C-alpha positions as semicolon CSV with decimal commas, in nm:
position;residue;x (nm);y (nm);z (nm)
1;M;-0,434;0,324;-1,801
2;K;-0,111;0,277;-1,994
3;R;0,001;0,638;-1,895
4;M;0,019;0,524;-1,530
5;V;0,274;0,246;-1,577
6;G;0,511;0,529;-1,731
7;L;0,396;0,786;-1,464
8;M;0,469;0,534;-1,186
9;M;0,846;0,465;-1,308
10;M;1,042;0,653;-1,025
11;V;0,964;0,542;-0,843
12;S;-1,372;-1,752;0,771
13;L;-1,664;-1,661;0,771
14;A;-1,799;-1,897;1,075
15;M;-2,181;-1,889;1,045
16;P;-2,319;-1,963;1,382
17;A;-2,527;-2,308;1,384
18;M;-2,884;-2,279;1,465
19;A;-2,991;-2,492;1,745
20;Q;-3,215;-2,777;1,640
21;Q;-3,562;-2,800;1,803
22;A;-3,693;-3,101;1,961
23;V;-3,890;-3,348;1,768
24;G;-4,171;-3,533;1,949
25;T;-4,063;-3,604;2,300
26;A;-3,697;-3,603;2,249
27;P;-3,509;-3,388;2,451
28;P;-3,384;-3,036;2,275
29;V;-3,038;-3,057;2,134
30;P;-2,794;-2,809;2,307
31;A;-2,684;-2,526;2,099
32;P;-2,321;-2,576;2,004
33;A;-2,071;-2,338;2,192
34;P;-1,999;-1,990;1,998
35;A;-1,713;-2,010;1,771
36;P;-1,406;-1,835;1,874
37;S;-1,371;-1,476;1,719
38;T;-1,133;-1,442;1,439
39;P;-0,784;-1,375;1,586
40;A;-0,647;-1,017;1,501
41;S;-0,397;-1,028;1,194
42;A;-0,051;-1,152;1,270
43;L;0,103;-0,919;1,003
44;P;0,304;-0,630;1,124
45;R;0,109;-0,281;1,091
46;V;0,269;0,049;1,056
47;A;0,094;0,382;1,170
48;L;0,165;0,687;0,962
49;D;0,100;0,986;1,161
50;T;0,063;1,272;0,908
51;S;-0,013;1,632;0,904
52;A;-0,335;1,536;0,734
53;G;-0,457;1,243;0,956
54;R;-0,349;0,890;1,064
55;I;-0,310;0,613;0,795
56;V;-0,227;0,237;0,905
57;I;-0,053;0,016;0,645
58;E;-0,038;-0,366;0,692
59;A;0,275;-0,518;0,544
60;D;0,251;-0,847;0,388
61;T;0,562;-1,013;0,525
62;Q;0,416;-1,352;0,436
63;H;0,386;-1,308;0,061
64;A;0,638;-1,039;0,000
65;P;0,895;-1,087;0,236
66;I;1,167;-0,887;0,077
67;T;0,958;-0,593;-0,001
68;A;0,756;-0,587;0,324
69;G;1,067;-0,635;0,512
70;N;1,236;-0,331;0,324
71;F;0,985;-0,122;0,426
72;L;0,990;-0,207;0,785
73;K;1,353;-0,134;0,792
74;Y;1,271;0,215;0,684
75;V;1,001;0,248;0,960
76;A;1,253;0,098;1,214
77;G;1,511;0,310;1,131
78;K;1,289;0,646;1,120
79;R;1,379;0,683;0,819
80;L;1,048;0,796;0,701
81;D;0,995;1,035;0,980
82;G;0,966;1,404;0,805
83;T;0,933;1,295;0,474
84;V;0,636;1,396;0,256
85;F;0,377;1,301;0,029
86;Y;0,564;1,451;-0,310
87;R;0,364;1,317;-0,576
88;T;-0,014;1,244;-0,684
89;V;-0,118;1,138;-1,008
90;K;-0,515;1,169;-1,043
91;V;-0,616;1,040;-1,355
92;A;-1,011;1,030;-1,229
93;D;-1,209;1,074;-0,943
94;R;-1,095;0,825;-0,667
95;F;-0,855;0,685;-0,944
96;G;-0,471;0,725;-0,937
97;F;-0,186;0,692;-0,675
98;V;-0,009;0,890;-0,432
99;Q;0,388;0,872;-0,339
100;F;0,579;0,913;-0,073
101;G;0,923;0,846;0,074
102;T;1,317;0,927;0,095
103;N;1,287;1,127;-0,251
104;G;1,640;1,053;-0,336
105;D;1,766;1,155;0,027
106;A;2,126;0,979;0,040
107;K;2,088;1,022;0,399
108;R;1,768;0,826;0,444
109;T;1,818;0,571;0,154
110;L;1,907;0,219;0,207
111;P;2,043;-0,019;-0,066
112;P;1,821;-0,145;-0,354
113;I;1,642;-0,470;-0,301
114;R;1,553;-0,773;-0,521
115;H;1,209;-0,736;-0,699
116;E;0,900;-0,960;-0,605
117;P;0,660;-0,926;-0,904
118;T;0,299;-0,989;-0,840
119;T;0,325;-1,290;-1,055
120;Q;0,515;-1,438;-0,761
121;T;0,371;-1,295;-0,445
122;G;0,013;-1,297;-0,569
123;L;-0,074;-0,974;-0,438
124;H;-0,254;-0,701;-0,641
125;H;-0,238;-0,354;-0,699
126;T;-0,607;-0,289;-0,549
127;D;-0,764;-0,007;-0,392
128;G;-0,536;0,091;-0,093
129;A;-0,240;-0,141;-0,192
130;I;0,110;-0,038;-0,120
131;S;0,398;-0,097;-0,341
132;V;0,760;0,027;-0,401
133;A;0,848;0,248;-0,675
134;R;1,161;0,151;-0,918
135;F;1,333;0,224;-1,219
136;A;1,473;-0,099;-1,352
137;P;1,403;-0,438;-1,156
138;G;1,604;-0,450;-0,846
139;S;1,644;-0,070;-0,802
140;A;1,377;-0,027;-0,555
141;R;1,456;0,170;-0,233
142;G;1,261;0,416;-0,016
143;D;0,984;0,535;-0,221
144;F;0,598;0,417;-0,217
145;T;0,289;0,438;-0,384
146;I;-0,043;0,369;-0,262
147;S;-0,306;0,300;-0,518
148;V;-0,644;0,468;-0,528
149;G;-0,886;0,256;-0,707
150;D;-0,796;-0,088;-0,877
151;Q;-0,474;-0,033;-1,086
152;S;-0,391;-0,408;-1,121
153;A;-0,416;-0,383;-1,502
154;S;-0,160;-0,115;-1,505
155;L;0,078;-0,184;-1,218
156;D;0,069;-0,571;-1,187
157;A;0,322;-0,799;-1,375
158;D;0,184;-0,918;-1,706
159;P;0,412;-1,173;-1,893
160;A;0,205;-1,101;-2,206
161;K;0,332;-0,727;-2,230
162;P;0,610;-0,639;-2,413
163;G;0,954;-0,514;-2,266
164;D;0,956;-0,482;-1,894
165;N;0,648;-0,653;-1,777
166;L;0,739;-0,734;-1,419
167;G;0,533;-0,446;-1,298
168;Y;0,560;-0,298;-0,935
169;A;0,622;-0,490;-0,612
170;A;0,283;-0,464;-0,405
171;F;0,359;-0,569;-0,042
172;G;0,050;-0,465;0,189
173;H;-0,247;-0,244;0,180
174;V;-0,402;0,051;0,398
175;V;-0,621;-0,086;0,671
176;E;-0,703;0,237;0,818
177;G;-0,717;0,604;0,657
178;M;-0,801;0,540;0,297
179;D;-1,006;0,878;0,313
180;V;-0,673;1,036;0,403
181;I;-0,520;0,897;0,106
182;V;-0,828;1,021;-0,106
183;H;-0,772;1,374;0,035
184;I;-0,416;1,398;-0,047
185;L;-0,489;1,256;-0,438
186;D;-0,754;1,548;-0,431
187;A;-0,561;1,798;-0,303
188;P;-0,459;2,095;-0,548
189;V;-0,111;2,040;-0,739
190;S;0,131;2,303;-0,851
191;P;0,100;2,387;-1,243
192;T;0,470;2,465;-1,241
193;E;0,673;2,271;-0,967
194;T;0,885;1,962;-1,061
195;I;1,110;1,725;-0,883
196;G;1,417;1,709;-1,072
197;G;1,266;1,828;-1,371
198;S;0,999;1,540;-1,373
199;F;0,637;1,523;-1,265
200;K;0,518;1,875;-1,373
201;G;0,124;1,890;-1,289
202;E;0,197;1,598;-1,016
203;V;0,355;1,790;-0,730
204;P;0,129;1,882;-0,446
205;A;0,097;2,279;-0,388
206;S;0,091;2,185;-0,030
207;K;0,267;1,870;0,074
208;V;0,151;1,642;0,364
209;T;0,428;1,540;0,617
210;I;0,481;1,212;0,781
211;R;0,553;1,291;1,115
212;T;0,637;0,967;1,231
213;A;0,616;0,608;1,086
214;R;0,599;0,334;1,388
215;I;0,503;-0,021;1,394
216;V;0,186;-0,035;1,570
217;P;0,220;-0,259;1,907
């Protein structure tokens, strides 16, 4: 688990009431009206149309407004169109993360954003969580990771840890297409290819392309 922290551096239930039955000669009590259905989430969702299938991400603009808002800016500007999933870190079966985004492309990259640690937002790197990759806190731009399996112990902020213990800024989660993410994680990697001399053994042999990234109406 400790290895993953370093590797990522780049980065109401309403129970229906039962109608009461009549007692003796008393008239039956009418059943209550059905409870209204739970409203759809008001949080924005983004559909990634990829060469491996559709992925839908819900961006939590309520709890992580800066980080989620940054992601939505990349989507609105079509800056993720044509980018690829360029890195996979598979530690065990269905456990690791995948990474996609601008990958240092200056023409696509927006200014860095303020860091929102998980101790501030209350979000966690659970299975399907999306967060923004960074170097130092406040350096995050346009590269994003999706956790496969619960990575909270490694990637969440933890004041008890030494050094830079602010973790990574989770800002949403996958609500559709987690099978596509697992497929990307499981795909073969090149034994020799690197990105700028880094990530040897973590670069997919055949990269999945994001054709479009659009906010779901």
